C-alpha positions, 0 to 999 in steps of 0.5 A: 348852795341853792341858787334861790337862797344865794340871791338873799343874804348868807353870812358864814363865820364872820368876824370884825375887830377894831384894835383890841375890841372884837365887835363881831366874833362869829356871825352866821345867818341866812335870809332867803328871798321873800322873807323877813329875818329879825336881828336881835341882841343887846346894845353892844352885841355887834348888830350895827357892825354886822350890818355895816359889813353886809352893806359893804361899808366895812370889810370882815376880818374873816368869814364870808358874806354874799348879798344877792349872790355877790361878795361885798368885798370883791364886788361892792358895786354889784352888792350896792345895786342889789341892796337897799340900806336904811341906817339908823340915822338918816344922812340927808342933804338938809337943804334939798326937798324930799322929792329932790333927795329921791330924784338925785338918789335915783340918778345916782343909781343911773336912772334917767331923769324921767325914771327917777322923777317917776320913782320918787313920786311912787315912793312919796306916796308909798311912804306917806310923804305927800304933804312934805314932798317939796319941803327941805329935809331939815324941817322933817321930824325924826319919824319923817326922816325915817320914812324918807330914809326908807324911801331912799333905800327903795329907790332902785327896787332892791332884792335885798333890804337892810333895815337898822331901827326902821321904826324909831321915831314913828307914830303908831299909825306909821309903825303899822304902815311900815309893818305892812310895807315890809310884809308886802315887800317880802311877799314880792320876793325881797330878802329883808333883815331888820335890826330893832330893839322893839321886839313886839314890832319884830314879832308881828313882821318877822318869819325868823330871828337871829340872836347876836350876843357878844358878837356871836350868833346863837346856834339853832339848837340854843334858840330852839331850847330858849323858845321852848322854855317855861314862860308866863301866860296872862289870863283875863276873866270876866269873873276874877274870883272864879278864875282864882278858885279854878286856878287853885283847883288846877294846882296852879299856885303863886299866880300874880295879878296886875292891871292886865290880868293874872299871870301864871307860869306853865312849862310849855304850850301844851300845858297852857292849852290843857290849863285853858281847857280846864278853866273853860270846863270849870265855867270860867269866862275867859276873855283873853289868854296868851303869852305874857311876852312875845316869842322873840322877847321870851327867847331873847330874855332866856338867851340873855340869862346866865346859863344856870338860870335858863329855862326859868319862866318869863 
């Protein structure tokens, strides 16, 4: 195994059951340092169970995991020293202030009192919690608790970061700030795995994606086929009537119009590029042209369809 890749996350053939319920059947993935990987799947797919195994909180029934080069079953302490874990719900000390929570977390990672205080102040600024720093965590909103949870996960400057629904409860400005912070951390070499149902958010921050369904990760071949399948593209024009005529002249039938523009079905990106060139050449004043849904959502929807209907435009 490449020594650099070993410092990120590697999962091979992992399974985990609870009695007769097989939560994770066969999960395989890799997250190299300096990258953000999206963990995508429907409810009940096994995402949280997989994250709990990565976080050394559950042992797999079979398969292997390394986090920062360490096995979470054989050496959980080294894994926890290398990993930051942000669960989907913050388990907090409700009577402690934000600042105290971060200072105590730092000391739990064997920081000196001075180092823990310094790091707490850094993270309060980094996550935009300055006005709440000395308030008890019980008064925080859902979004504010998410920011505190992220700050706690970052206290010890981990090389691997596991994030479960990090944008839940955040307002639009905080979502943008979170995206920028995650990309900044990746740029500094952190290996980041993010699980979220907000696929548009993941599209803007992730370098790669892992699709989990019924406890099994989709193969690279299946993902590539799903990503390349036919999809809908949305067009906006300053003259909708001219656009409609040009589409008919181009042989595009069955287009639909909604409040965001005109939807057309094309077989590939190359076909979409050719259509745009024809429209411009016909004098259509196109103000916007792009996929109707993001790459992650398109791939996820195609993988979620029954096999007989895969490849239908979305």
